[in-house]
Backbone as CSV, one residue per row, in Angstrom:
resi,resn,N_x,N_y,N_z,CA_x,CA_y,CA_z,C_x,C_y,C_z
1,MET,72.641,54.807,88.135,71.373,54.700,88.826,70.298,54.158,87.885
2,LYS,70.328,54.554,86.633,69.313,54.099,85.692,69.335,52.576,85.571
3,THR,70.511,51.996,85.605,70.624,50.551,85.521,69.934,49.887,86.704
4,ARG,70.086,50.425,87.897,69.463,49.844,89.090,67.942,49.968,89.019
5,ILE,67.446,51.072,88.502,65.993,51.252,88.364,65.444,50.245,87.361
6,GLN,66.152,50.078,86.252,65.721,49.085,85.275,65.743,47.689,85.875
7,GLN,66.750,47.415,86.686,66.845,46.110,87.347,65.657,45.906,88.290
8,LEU,65.287,46.954,89.029,64.139,46.873,89.926,62.865,46.574,89.129
9,LEU,62.687,47.259,88.016,61.512,47.022,87.184,61.516,45.598,86.620
10,GLN,62.684,45.149,86.229,62.796,43.810,85.664,62.508,42.739,86.721
11,GLU,62.998,42.957,87.942,62.769,42.008,89.038,61.280,41.834,89.305
12,THR,60.540,42.904,89.278,59.130,42.838,89.661,58.220,42.417,88.524
13,LYS,58.669,42.639,87.275,57.875,42.305,86.087,56.492,42.959,86.123
14,LYS,56.425,44.170,86.690,55.168,44.923,86.755,55.401,46.265,86.080
15,LEU,55.685,46.225,84.820,56.071,47.418,84.082,54.931,48.390,83.839
16,ASP,53.679,47.964,84.038,52.551,48.838,83.773,52.241,49.776,84.939
17,ARG,52.843,49.555,86.090,52.584,50.417,87.248,53.634,51.525,87.322
18,PRO,53.255,52.708,87.823,54.236,53.793,87.953,55.373,53.413,88.904
19,LEU,56.562,53.946,88.618,57.748,53.607,89.398,57.585,53.954,90.868
20,LYS,57.009,55.125,91.184,56.843,55.544,92.571,55.983,54.541,93.340
21,GLU,54.880,54.129,92.738,53.994,53.156,93.367,54.708,51.818,93.520
22,LEU,55.482,51.455,92.504,56.205,50.200,92.519,57.223,50.158,93.660
23,THR,57.971,51.236,93.839,58.966,51.242,94.896,58.310,51.251,96.267
24,ARG,57.171,51.917,96.436,56.466,51.902,97.714,55.976,50.510,98.059
25,SER,55.435,49.813,97.069,54.907,48.485,97.319,56.019,47.522,97.710
26,GLN,57.221,47.790,97.262,58.349,46.943,97.612,59.114,47.501,98.813
27,ARG,58.609,48.590,99.384,59.220,49.236,100.533,60.671,49.617,100.236
28,ARG,60.859,50.306,99.102,62.164,50.799,98.681,62.045,52.265,98.316
29,TYR,63.166,52.979,98.400,63.218,54.375,97.996,64.329,54.550,96.979
30,ILE,64.109,55.444,96.042,65.139,55.767,95.068,65.810,57.050,95.528
31,THR,67.114,57.006,95.707,67.893,58.171,96.114,68.962,58.425,95.061
32,ARG,69.770,59.444,95.264,70.856,59.733,94.323,71.869,58.597,94.262
33,LYS,71.996,57.861,95.352,72.975,56.775,95.413,72.414,55.452,94.918
34,GLY,71.120,55.388,94.617,70.522,54.154,94.140,69.264,53.820,94.913
35,VAL,68.886,52.563,94.905,67.673,52.097,95.560,68.004,51.624,96.972
36,VAL,67.236,52.085,97.971,67.462,51.737,99.367,66.237,51.012,99.905
37,ASP,66.437,49.868,100.537,65.343,49.164,101.195,65.032,49.854,102.507
38,MET,63.735,50.049,102.800,63.338,50.738,104.024,63.682,49.924,105.263
39,GLU,63.747,48.612,105.146,63.990,47.762,106.304,65.467,47.753,106.708
40,GLU,66.347,48.168,105.807,67.769,48.117,106.068,68.270,49.404,106.703
41,LYS,69.390,49.274,107.397,70.034,50.458,107.951,70.520,51.340,106.813
42,CYS,70.276,52.609,106.950,70.597,53.587,105.921,71.820,54.387,106.384
43,GLU,72.599,54.889,105.438,73.688,55.803,105.766,73.257,57.209,105.361
44,ILE,73.917,58.208,105.927,73.494,59.591,105.730,73.499,60.006,104.263
45,ASP,74.493,59.571,103.496,74.529,59.977,102.082,73.451,59.304,101.235
46,GLN,72.726,58.336,101.793,71.645,57.665,101.078,70.288,58.307,101.338
47,LEU,70.228,59.279,102.243,68.951,59.887,102.599,68.378,60.686,101.440
48,GLY,67.068,60.565,101.243,66.379,61.324,100.214,65.263,62.139,100.844
49,ILE,65.041,63.341,100.343,63.990,64.201,100.883,62.642,63.516,100.683
50,GLY,61.868,63.458,101.767,60.575,62.797,101.739,60.635,61.339,102.153
51,GLN,61.833,60.818,102.346,61.983,59.410,102.741,61.437,59.210,104.146
52,LYS,60.691,58.127,104.351,60.083,57.820,105.647,60.640,56.514,106.192
53,ASN,60.344,56.251,107.450,60.750,55.008,108.119,62.247,54.763,108.012
54,ILE,63.030,55.790,108.266,64.483,55.689,108.168,65.027,55.016,109.423
55,PHE,65.919,54.052,109.205,66.668,53.442,110.306,68.112,53.848,110.102
56,LEU,68.663,54.599,111.059,69.988,55.193,110.913,70.760,55.046,112.214
57,VAL,72.040,54.709,112.118,72.929,54.694,113.272,74.026,55.718,112.998
58,ALA,74.193,56.669,113.921,75.172,57.742,113.732,75.702,58.197,115.087
59,THR,76.705,59.049,115.045,77.305,59.616,116.248,76.774,61.029,116.460
60,ILE,76.492,61.370,117.719,76.036,62.719,118.056,77.266,63.626,118.033
61,LYS,77.350,64.498,117.033,78.517,65.367,116.884,78.395,66.616,117.748
62,SER,77.247,67.286,117.679,77.044,68.496,118.469,75.557,68.774,118.611
63,VAL,75.254,69.641,119.587,73.865,70.012,119.855,73.789,71.535,119.901
64,TYR,72.877,72.112,119.120,72.670,73.560,119.147,72.020,73.954,120.473
65,PRO,72.117,75.219,120.858,71.427,75.677,122.073,69.918,75.476,121.938
66,GLU,69.290,75.098,123.028,67.844,74.857,122.983,67.074,76.165,123.017
67,HIS,65.844,76.095,122.517,64.956,77.262,122.526,63.526,76.779,122.738
68,THR,62.662,77.716,123.133,61.253,77.393,123.328,60.490,77.786,122.070
69,LEU,59.646,76.883,121.596,58.855,77.177,120.406,57.843,78.275,120.713
70,PRO,57.573,79.141,119.742,56.630,80.243,119.964,55.233,79.742,120.367
71,ASN,54.602,80.445,121.277,53.245,80.144,121.741,53.091,78.765,122.365
72,SER,54.162,78.235,122.951,54.069,76.937,123.630,55.184,76.816,124.666
73,ASN,55.159,75.766,125.415,56.216,75.488,126.391,57.142,74.385,125.910
74,ILE,57.122,74.085,124.632,57.913,72.985,124.085,59.342,73.435,123.833
75,GLN,60.296,72.690,124.405,61.717,72.930,124.182,62.139,72.199,122.914
76,ALA,62.983,72.825,122.104,63.436,72.213,120.859,64.892,72.573,120.598
77,THR,65.554,71.742,119.822,66.920,72.030,119.391,67.234,71.184,118.170
78,ASP,68.341,71.494,117.532,68.838,70.694,116.424,70.106,69.974,116.876
79,VAL,70.250,68.751,116.417,71.399,67.913,116.752,72.101,67.564,115.445
80,ILE,73.422,67.716,115.411,74.196,67.318,114.242,74.641,65.872,114.460
81,LEU,74.259,65.004,113.525,74.653,63.595,113.560,75.632,63.343,112.431
82,GLU,76.565,62.411,112.647,77.514,62.081,111.589,77.775,60.585,111.550
83,ASP,78.055,60.101,110.355,78.561,58.753,110.182,79.705,58.840,109.176
84,LYS,80.201,57.726,108.704,81.372,57.756,107.809,81.079,58.401,106.452
85,THR,79.784,58.585,106.122,79.426,59.129,104.809,79.047,60.608,104.829
86,GLY,78.830,61.194,106.005,78.466,62.605,106.046,77.766,63.015,107.322
87,GLU,77.088,64.166,107.250,76.389,64.734,108.408,74.942,65.046,108.050
88,CYS,74.082,65.054,109.066,72.692,65.477,108.904,72.241,66.148,110.196
89,THR,71.103,66.810,110.140,70.547,67.503,111.305,69.276,66.783,111.735
90,LEU,69.123,66.615,113.036,67.929,65.990,113.609,67.244,66.991,114.526
91,ASN,65.940,67.221,114.334,65.158,68.058,115.248,64.720,67.210,116.424
92,VAL,64.942,67.689,117.642,64.469,66.973,118.835,63.693,67.929,119.732
93,PHE,62.793,67.353,120.522,61.887,68.146,121.346,61.814,67.601,122.768
94,ASP,61.459,68.488,123.712,61.180,68.165,125.112,62.288,67.346,125.772
95,ARG,61.967,66.203,126.337,62.968,65.459,127.122,64.101,64.915,126.262
96,ALA,63.877,64.753,124.970,64.945,64.290,124.081,66.080,65.315,124.014
97,VAL,65.766,66.594,124.223,66.785,67.650,124.194,67.871,67.345,125.220
98,GLU,67.479,67.057,126.452,68.453,66.748,127.515,69.208,65.451,127.235
99,ASP,68.504,64.443,126.709,69.166,63.170,126.383,70.297,63.384,125.390
100,PHE,70.050,64.165,124.355,71.066,64.387,123.336,72.174,65.318,123.838
101,LYS,71.823,66.356,124.608,72.837,67.282,125.144,73.831,66.567,126.036
102,SER,73.362,65.612,126.819,74.243,64.939,127.769,74.973,63.739,127.168
103,ASN,74.781,63.477,125.888,75.408,62.303,125.274,76.158,62.618,123.987
104,VAL,76.719,63.818,123.880,77.506,64.191,122.706,78.705,63.248,122.599
105,GLY,78.946,62.745,121.392,80.050,61.818,121.159,79.631,60.358,121.177
106,LYS,78.432,60.081,121.633,77.943,58.700,121.680,77.140,58.379,120.433
107,GLN,76.955,57.088,120.207,76.166,56.655,119.056,74.689,56.634,119.402
108,VAL,73.879,56.942,118.397,72.425,56.918,118.546,71.853,56.157,117.358
109,SER,70.826,55.365,117.617,70.120,54.720,116.511,68.729,55.327,116.430
110,LEU,68.333,55.684,115.223,67.022,56.257,114.959,66.192,55.223,114.213
111,GLU,64.943,55.128,114.584,64.042,54.196,113.915,62.746,54.927,113.600
112,GLY,62.324,54.889,112.368,61.086,55.546,111.975,61.239,57.038,111.750
113,ALA,62.459,57.498,111.465,62.686,58.922,111.213,62.166,59.302,109.823
114,TYR,62.060,60.611,109.607,61.542,61.159,108.354,62.485,62.264,107.887
115,CYS,62.877,62.242,106.612,63.737,63.284,106.044,62.843,64.362,105.442
116,LYS,62.758,65.498,106.113,61.792,66.522,105.704,62.367,67.608,104.804
117,GLY,63.657,67.598,104.581,64.229,68.605,103.700,65.739,68.687,103.837
118,GLU,66.274,69.812,103.356,67.710,70.037,103.408,67.940,71.503,103.772
119,TYR,68.940,71.754,104.627,69.264,73.118,105.038,70.765,73.199,105.244
120,GLU,71.397,74.207,104.667,72.836,74.414,104.759,73.619,73.169,104.345
121,GLY,73.141,72.484,103.310,73.853,71.330,102.782,73.671,70.040,103.562
122,ARG,72.859,70.061,104.602,72.612,68.859,105.407,71.153,68.455,105.293
123,LYS,70.910,67.165,105.231,69.542,66.661,105.270,68.984,66.914,106.665
124,LYS,67.695,67.259,106.753,67.029,67.525,108.030,66.080,66.382,108.340
125,LEU,66.307,65.739,109.478,65.479,64.623,109.920,64.624,65.027,111.111
126,THR,63.511,64.343,111.262,62.683,64.480,112.455,62.169,63.094,112.804
127,LEU,61.894,62.881,114.082,61.366,61.589,114.509,59.851,61.552,114.428
128,GLY,59.216,62.696,114.430,57.761,62.735,114.320,57.081,62.048,115.492
129,LYS,55.863,61.650,115.266,55.037,61.075,116.320,55.432,59.644,116.677
130,PHE,55.840,58.867,115.689,56.079,57.447,115.919,57.552,57.049,115.889
131,GLY,58.447,57.991,115.621,59.869,57.675,115.571,60.446,57.425,116.952
132,LYS,61.514,56.639,116.993,62.176,56.299,118.265,63.669,56.518,118.124
133,TYR,64.307,56.731,119.248,65.761,56.815,119.256,66.297,56.012,120.428
134,ARG,67.521,55.554,120.274,68.194,54.811,121.347,69.639,55.279,121.374
135,ILE,70.054,55.826,122.510,71.434,56.268,122.670,72.220,55.100,123.252
136,GLN,73.289,54.720,122.555,74.100,53.580,122.980,75.014,54.015,124.124
137,GLU,74.912,53.310,125.234,75.760,53.621,126.396,77.186,53.143,126.166
138,ASN,77.348,51.953,125.612,78.666,51.392,125.323,78.759,51.140,123.838
139,VAL,79.580,51.917,123.136,79.723,51.744,121.699,80.374,50.396,121.443
140,GLY,79.734,49.620,120.566,80.266,48.305,120.222,79.757,47.211,121.137
141,GLY,79.085,47.579,122.231,78.555,46.590,123.161,77.117,46.269,122.867
142,ASP,76.560,45.355,123.643,75.177,44.967,123.458,74.269,45.695,124.424
143,ASP,74.768,46.749,125.052,73.970,47.490,126.026,72.764,48.125,125.350
144,GLU,71.621,48.025,125.960,70.381,48.561,125.407,70.441,50.078,125.246
145,GLY,71.006,50.775,126.207,71.061,52.233,126.146,69.723,52.858,126.511
146,LYS,69.622,54.176,126.330,68.379,54.898,126.614,67.450,54.767,125.423
147,LYS,66.241,54.364,125.687,65.286,54.164,124.601,64.086,55.063,124.847
148,ARG,63.658,55.764,123.825,62.466,56.634,123.923,61.580,56.381,122.726
C-alpha cells in the first residue's frame, strides 16, 4: 500500500499538501486494499470507514426483520449484501424496506452510499439523504429495474 500512496503523491507532484486533502481533491480514498477512485465501482472488501459517494453492485443475501424506530413511525431494517469479495450491511428505511424484502437474491446497485462503521465484522452502509438504489429485475440484462 505504501508504494501506491507514494505513486499517488508522485503523480500529483503536490508534496506540500496533506495526503488526506490530496486524495479528496483527486476524488480518491485510501483503504486497506489501496487507493480507490470514487467514480469507479467499488467492491465490498475495498470499503473504508468514512468513505462517501460509494458506487457498489451486490446481491441481496438476506433481510433482517423490520422494526419501528423509537419516537417515530419510520420503519427500518438491515440488509445483508454480498459480492465475490465479502459481505456488508445496509440500513434501509420506509418504502425501501419492502423493496429489499421482496427482492432477496437479486442484484442491487447503490449510488452515493456512505460507510458509517463496522459491526460484527461487516462494514455498515447507509444511503443517507442523497443516496440511491436500483434493484435489477433481470441479472445480466439491461433492464432498468426499480429505482429510488
